[in-house]
A tleap script that builds the chain and sets N, CA, C and O, in Angstrom:
source leaprc.protein.ff14SB
mol = sequence {
  NMET THR VAL GLN ALA GLY ILE LEU ARG LEU
  LEU LYS GLN LEU CYS ASP ASP SER GLY LEU
  ALA VAL ILE VAL VAL THR HIE ASP LEU GLY
  VAL MET SER THR VAL SER ASP GLU LEU SER
  VAL PHE TYR ALA GLY ARG VAL VAL GLU HIE
  GLY PRO THR THR ALA LEU LEU ARG ASP PRO
  ARG HIE PRO TYR THR ARG GLY LEU LEU ASP
  CSER
}
set mol.1.N position { 75.080 110.014 37.319 }
set mol.1.CA position { 73.801 109.133 37.306 }
set mol.1.C position { 72.765 109.630 36.803 }
set mol.1.O position { 72.374 110.751 37.131 }
set mol.2.N position { 72.042 108.750 35.769 }
set mol.2.CA position { 70.759 109.284 35.370 }
set mol.2.C position { 69.619 109.197 36.179 }
set mol.2.O position { 69.691 108.659 37.285 }
set mol.3.N position { 68.380 109.756 35.667 }
set mol.3.CA position { 67.238 109.874 36.470 }
set mol.3.C position { 66.854 108.272 36.527 }
set mol.3.O position { 66.610 107.837 37.653 }
set mol.4.N position { 66.770 107.282 35.331 }
set mol.4.CA position { 66.234 106.042 35.362 }
set mol.4.C position { 67.251 105.265 36.138 }
set mol.4.O position { 66.723 104.351 36.770 }
set mol.5.N position { 68.591 105.351 36.289 }
set mol.5.CA position { 69.421 104.646 37.213 }
set mol.5.C position { 69.361 104.687 38.562 }
set mol.5.O position { 69.604 103.780 39.359 }
set mol.6.N position { 68.906 106.180 38.834 }
set mol.6.CA position { 68.622 106.399 40.266 }
set mol.6.C position { 67.281 105.575 40.621 }
set mol.6.O position { 67.285 104.665 41.451 }
set mol.7.N position { 66.256 105.938 39.988 }
set mol.7.CA position { 65.025 105.433 40.503 }
set mol.7.C position { 65.380 103.634 40.565 }
set mol.7.O position { 65.131 102.922 41.538 }
set mol.8.N position { 65.939 103.223 39.414 }
set mol.8.CA position { 66.039 101.768 39.624 }
set mol.8.C position { 66.786 101.093 40.603 }
set mol.8.O position { 66.599 99.911 40.894 }
set mol.9.N position { 67.825 101.992 41.234 }
set mol.9.CA position { 68.552 101.861 42.348 }
set mol.9.C position { 67.631 101.850 43.461 }
set mol.9.O position { 67.600 100.822 44.136 }
set mol.10.N position { 66.914 102.764 43.755 }
set mol.10.CA position { 65.916 102.989 44.824 }
set mol.10.C position { 64.910 102.005 44.781 }
set mol.10.O position { 64.517 101.627 45.884 }
set mol.11.N position { 64.380 101.481 43.761 }
set mol.11.CA position { 63.396 100.327 43.983 }
set mol.11.C position { 64.324 99.170 44.225 }
set mol.11.O position { 63.804 98.268 44.883 }
set mol.12.N position { 65.433 98.995 43.897 }
set mol.12.CA position { 65.936 97.612 44.058 }
set mol.12.C position { 66.415 97.461 45.744 }
set mol.12.O position { 66.325 96.444 46.433 }
set mol.13.N position { 66.920 98.748 46.133 }
set mol.13.CA position { 66.915 98.954 47.530 }
set mol.13.C position { 65.751 98.999 48.469 }
set mol.13.O position { 65.866 98.660 49.647 }
set mol.14.N position { 64.608 99.425 47.935 }
set mol.14.CA position { 63.380 99.063 48.447 }
set mol.14.C position { 62.808 97.508 48.752 }
set mol.14.O position { 62.235 97.036 49.734 }
set mol.15.N position { 63.183 96.983 47.590 }
set mol.15.CA position { 62.841 95.584 47.474 }
set mol.15.C position { 63.674 94.431 48.564 }
set mol.15.O position { 63.246 93.536 49.293 }
set mol.16.N position { 64.912 94.896 48.295 }
set mol.16.CA position { 66.032 94.420 49.340 }
set mol.16.C position { 65.703 94.567 50.627 }
set mol.16.O position { 65.769 93.609 51.398 }
set mol.17.N position { 65.364 95.611 50.964 }
set mol.17.CA position { 65.002 96.132 52.450 }
set mol.17.C position { 63.775 95.477 53.130 }
set mol.17.O position { 63.691 95.036 54.276 }
set mol.18.N position { 62.753 95.525 52.052 }
set mol.18.CA position { 61.562 95.141 52.633 }
set mol.18.C position { 60.736 93.856 52.187 }
set mol.18.O position { 59.663 93.467 52.648 }
set mol.19.N position { 61.546 93.267 51.119 }
set mol.19.CA position { 61.061 91.872 50.625 }
set mol.19.C position { 60.058 91.891 49.972 }
set mol.19.O position { 59.408 90.855 49.825 }
set mol.20.N position { 59.633 93.195 49.354 }
set mol.20.CA position { 58.484 93.392 48.435 }
set mol.20.C position { 59.157 93.000 46.941 }
set mol.20.O position { 60.325 92.975 46.552 }
set mol.21.N position { 57.950 92.724 46.326 }
set mol.21.CA position { 58.419 92.436 44.788 }
set mol.21.C position { 57.758 93.711 44.043 }
set mol.21.O position { 56.786 94.360 44.431 }
set mol.22.N position { 58.682 93.944 42.647 }
set mol.22.CA position { 57.967 95.046 42.042 }
set mol.22.C position { 57.967 94.517 40.871 }
set mol.22.O position { 58.830 93.705 40.538 }
set mol.23.N position { 56.848 94.964 39.964 }
set mol.23.CA position { 56.751 94.492 38.444 }
set mol.23.C position { 57.133 95.636 37.594 }
set mol.23.O position { 56.430 96.640 37.709 }
set mol.24.N position { 58.184 95.669 36.708 }
set mol.24.CA position { 58.426 96.589 35.792 }
set mol.24.C position { 58.010 96.264 34.606 }
set mol.24.O position { 57.952 95.074 34.297 }
set mol.25.N position { 57.646 97.246 33.732 }
set mol.25.CA position { 57.196 96.971 32.352 }
set mol.25.C position { 58.123 97.782 31.461 }
set mol.25.O position { 58.115 99.012 31.501 }
set mol.26.N position { 58.835 97.165 30.743 }
set mol.26.CA position { 60.043 97.845 29.890 }
set mol.26.C position { 60.489 97.056 28.593 }
set mol.26.O position { 60.196 95.866 28.481 }
set mol.27.N position { 61.163 97.694 27.665 }
set mol.27.CA position { 61.515 96.990 26.494 }
set mol.27.C position { 62.895 97.248 26.513 }
set mol.27.O position { 63.491 97.103 25.446 }
set mol.28.N position { 63.659 97.673 27.712 }
set mol.28.CA position { 65.088 97.746 27.871 }
set mol.28.C position { 65.371 96.543 28.706 }
set mol.28.O position { 65.249 96.742 29.915 }
set mol.29.N position { 65.719 95.350 28.346 }
set mol.29.CA position { 66.081 94.236 29.151 }
set mol.29.C position { 67.639 94.645 29.629 }
set mol.29.O position { 67.888 94.271 30.775 }
set mol.30.N position { 68.411 95.144 29.144 }
set mol.30.CA position { 69.626 95.781 29.606 }
set mol.30.C position { 69.634 96.186 30.863 }
set mol.30.O position { 70.338 95.645 31.715 }
set mol.31.N position { 68.761 97.293 31.125 }
set mol.31.CA position { 68.256 97.981 32.333 }
set mol.31.C position { 68.097 96.912 33.496 }
set mol.31.O position { 68.696 96.987 34.569 }
set mol.32.N position { 67.315 96.027 33.179 }
set mol.32.CA position { 66.776 95.320 34.001 }
set mol.32.C position { 67.712 94.177 34.435 }
set mol.32.O position { 67.545 93.616 35.518 }
set mol.33.N position { 68.681 93.841 33.601 }
set mol.33.CA position { 69.587 92.929 33.909 }
set mol.33.C position { 70.566 93.392 35.346 }
set mol.33.O position { 71.230 92.541 35.937 }
set mol.34.N position { 70.540 94.594 35.708 }
set mol.34.CA position { 70.896 95.202 36.870 }
set mol.34.C position { 70.410 95.004 38.268 }
set mol.34.O position { 71.102 94.924 39.283 }
set mol.35.N position { 69.123 94.936 38.162 }
set mol.35.CA position { 67.864 95.086 39.237 }
set mol.35.C position { 66.962 94.113 39.450 }
set mol.35.O position { 66.225 94.131 40.436 }
set mol.36.N position { 66.929 92.978 38.362 }
set mol.36.CA position { 65.862 91.994 38.524 }
set mol.36.C position { 66.434 90.646 38.793 }
set mol.36.O position { 67.521 90.402 38.270 }
set mol.37.N position { 65.785 89.599 39.639 }
set mol.37.CA position { 66.404 88.403 39.951 }
set mol.37.C position { 65.574 87.635 38.852 }
set mol.37.O position { 66.147 86.607 38.492 }
set mol.38.N position { 64.542 87.839 38.319 }
set mol.38.CA position { 63.770 86.924 37.442 }
set mol.38.C position { 63.017 87.840 36.195 }
set mol.38.O position { 62.400 88.817 36.620 }
set mol.39.N position { 63.002 87.691 35.105 }
set mol.39.CA position { 62.452 88.128 34.301 }
set mol.39.C position { 61.532 87.284 33.097 }
set mol.39.O position { 61.811 86.207 32.570 }
set mol.40.N position { 60.475 88.069 32.887 }
set mol.40.CA position { 59.242 87.354 31.975 }
set mol.40.C position { 59.310 88.489 30.659 }
set mol.40.O position { 59.419 89.715 30.679 }
set mol.41.N position { 59.217 87.692 29.724 }
set mol.41.CA position { 59.025 88.293 28.378 }
set mol.41.C position { 57.766 87.897 27.946 }
set mol.41.O position { 57.294 86.761 28.002 }
set mol.42.N position { 57.167 89.078 27.439 }
set mol.42.CA position { 55.722 88.815 27.036 }
set mol.42.C position { 55.847 89.618 25.335 }
set mol.42.O position { 56.429 90.638 24.966 }
set mol.43.N position { 54.973 88.559 24.575 }
set mol.43.CA position { 54.787 89.006 23.142 }
set mol.43.C position { 53.254 88.668 22.920 }
set mol.43.O position { 52.737 87.639 23.356 }
set mol.44.N position { 52.733 89.420 22.360 }
set mol.44.CA position { 51.386 89.179 21.854 }
set mol.44.C position { 50.476 88.896 23.136 }
set mol.44.O position { 49.514 88.129 23.143 }
set mol.45.N position { 50.876 89.539 24.066 }
set mol.45.CA position { 49.908 89.174 25.324 }
set mol.45.C position { 50.281 87.774 26.140 }
set mol.45.O position { 49.563 87.420 27.075 }
set mol.46.N position { 51.278 87.105 25.796 }
set mol.46.CA position { 51.490 85.798 26.372 }
set mol.46.C position { 53.025 85.863 26.657 }
set mol.46.O position { 53.901 86.398 25.977 }
set mol.47.N position { 53.134 85.131 27.923 }
set mol.47.CA position { 54.633 84.825 28.334 }
set mol.47.C position { 55.213 84.025 27.492 }
set mol.47.O position { 54.850 82.849 27.533 }
set mol.48.N position { 56.151 84.375 26.605 }
set mol.48.CA position { 57.197 83.339 25.925 }
set mol.48.C position { 58.376 83.152 26.461 }
set mol.48.O position { 59.035 82.309 25.851 }
set mol.49.N position { 58.978 83.694 27.520 }
set mol.49.CA position { 59.776 83.358 28.250 }
set mol.49.C position { 59.930 83.664 29.744 }
set mol.49.O position { 59.698 84.799 30.160 }
set mol.50.N position { 60.313 82.685 30.549 }
set mol.50.CA position { 60.563 83.446 32.240 }
set mol.50.C position { 61.690 82.542 32.678 }
set mol.50.O position { 61.967 81.442 32.198 }
set mol.51.N position { 62.244 83.118 33.576 }
set mol.51.CA position { 63.390 82.569 34.257 }
set mol.51.C position { 64.338 83.528 35.151 }
set mol.51.O position { 64.232 84.720 35.441 }
set mol.52.N position { 65.107 82.750 35.409 }
set mol.52.CA position { 66.435 83.729 36.193 }
set mol.52.C position { 66.896 85.063 35.219 }
set mol.52.O position { 66.990 84.801 34.020 }
set mol.53.N position { 67.091 85.991 35.494 }
set mol.53.CA position { 67.454 86.995 34.439 }
set mol.53.C position { 68.875 86.595 33.720 }
set mol.53.O position { 68.977 86.336 32.521 }
set mol.54.N position { 69.815 86.591 34.544 }
set mol.54.CA position { 71.157 86.162 34.086 }
set mol.54.C position { 71.090 85.046 32.755 }
set mol.54.O position { 71.603 85.148 31.641 }
set mol.55.N position { 70.194 83.879 33.376 }
set mol.55.CA position { 70.202 83.006 32.227 }
set mol.55.C position { 69.381 83.125 30.958 }
set mol.55.O position { 69.675 82.539 29.916 }
set mol.56.N position { 68.370 83.891 31.107 }
set mol.56.CA position { 67.515 84.328 30.237 }
set mol.56.C position { 68.466 85.354 29.188 }
set mol.56.O position { 68.542 85.160 27.974 }
set mol.57.N position { 69.068 86.319 29.817 }
set mol.57.CA position { 70.019 87.094 29.075 }
set mol.57.C position { 70.928 86.599 28.278 }
set mol.57.O position { 71.195 86.996 27.144 }
set mol.58.N position { 71.598 85.395 29.082 }
set mol.58.CA position { 72.767 84.682 28.344 }
set mol.58.C position { 72.072 84.048 27.387 }
set mol.58.O position { 72.351 84.370 26.232 }
set mol.59.N position { 71.258 83.249 27.549 }
set mol.59.CA position { 70.433 82.118 26.229 }
set mol.59.C position { 69.046 82.565 26.074 }
set mol.59.O position { 68.135 81.930 26.607 }
set mol.60.N position { 68.803 83.742 25.294 }
set mol.60.CA position { 67.480 83.765 25.044 }
set mol.60.C position { 66.983 82.883 23.869 }
set mol.60.O position { 67.608 82.763 22.815 }
set mol.61.N position { 65.754 82.252 24.158 }
set mol.61.CA position { 65.133 81.267 23.243 }
set mol.61.C position { 64.261 81.711 22.196 }
set mol.61.O position { 64.243 81.213 21.070 }
set mol.62.N position { 63.484 82.729 22.617 }
set mol.62.CA position { 62.648 83.215 21.660 }
set mol.62.C position { 63.015 84.416 21.003 }
set mol.62.O position { 63.586 85.379 21.513 }
set mol.63.N position { 62.500 84.230 19.391 }
set mol.63.CA position { 63.143 85.393 18.627 }
set mol.63.C position { 62.477 86.835 19.228 }
set mol.63.O position { 63.018 87.893 18.903 }
set mol.64.N position { 61.660 86.842 19.836 }
set mol.64.CA position { 61.200 88.513 20.460 }
set mol.64.C position { 62.376 88.806 21.679 }
set mol.64.O position { 62.898 89.896 21.912 }
set mol.65.N position { 62.575 87.813 22.220 }
set mol.65.CA position { 63.518 88.405 23.521 }
set mol.65.C position { 65.037 88.650 22.691 }
set mol.65.O position { 65.714 89.651 22.925 }
set mol.66.N position { 65.411 87.730 21.823 }
set mol.66.CA position { 66.677 88.150 21.031 }
set mol.66.C position { 66.586 89.591 20.275 }
set mol.66.O position { 67.533 90.337 20.022 }
set mol.67.N position { 65.252 89.788 19.988 }
set mol.67.CA position { 65.291 91.064 18.931 }
set mol.67.C position { 65.437 92.462 20.035 }
set mol.67.O position { 65.936 93.563 19.799 }
set mol.68.N position { 64.815 91.954 21.276 }
set mol.68.CA position { 64.969 93.027 22.284 }
set mol.68.C position { 66.278 93.206 22.916 }
set mol.68.O position { 66.592 94.311 23.361 }
set mol.69.N position { 67.121 92.126 22.994 }
set mol.69.CA position { 68.308 92.537 23.304 }
set mol.69.C position { 69.313 92.885 22.249 }
set mol.69.O position { 70.475 93.228 22.469 }
set mol.70.N position { 68.678 92.747 20.961 }
set mol.70.CA position { 69.767 93.243 19.845 }
set mol.70.C position { 69.332 94.524 19.647 }
set mol.70.O position { 70.038 95.142 18.850 }
set mol.71.N position { 68.377 95.153 20.117 }
set mol.71.CA position { 67.919 96.655 19.881 }
set mol.71.C position { 68.692 97.584 20.723 }
set mol.71.O position { 68.470 98.794 20.671 }
savepdb mol mol.pdb
quit
């Protein structure tokens, strides 16, 4: 297991156990698919997409989101 995977697993467990929310800033949407319920994509300081993680990753609408997924 990588350090990144271990930290994300601990964050998810903390959120699940305590009911807290965590904001993670990343360009790696694939990693977030395993730990987030909702996802917001920002471009040029504005939210360009927001929704349930699985739906947003399955059908990205904004070109920037598609670019992040393709990278």
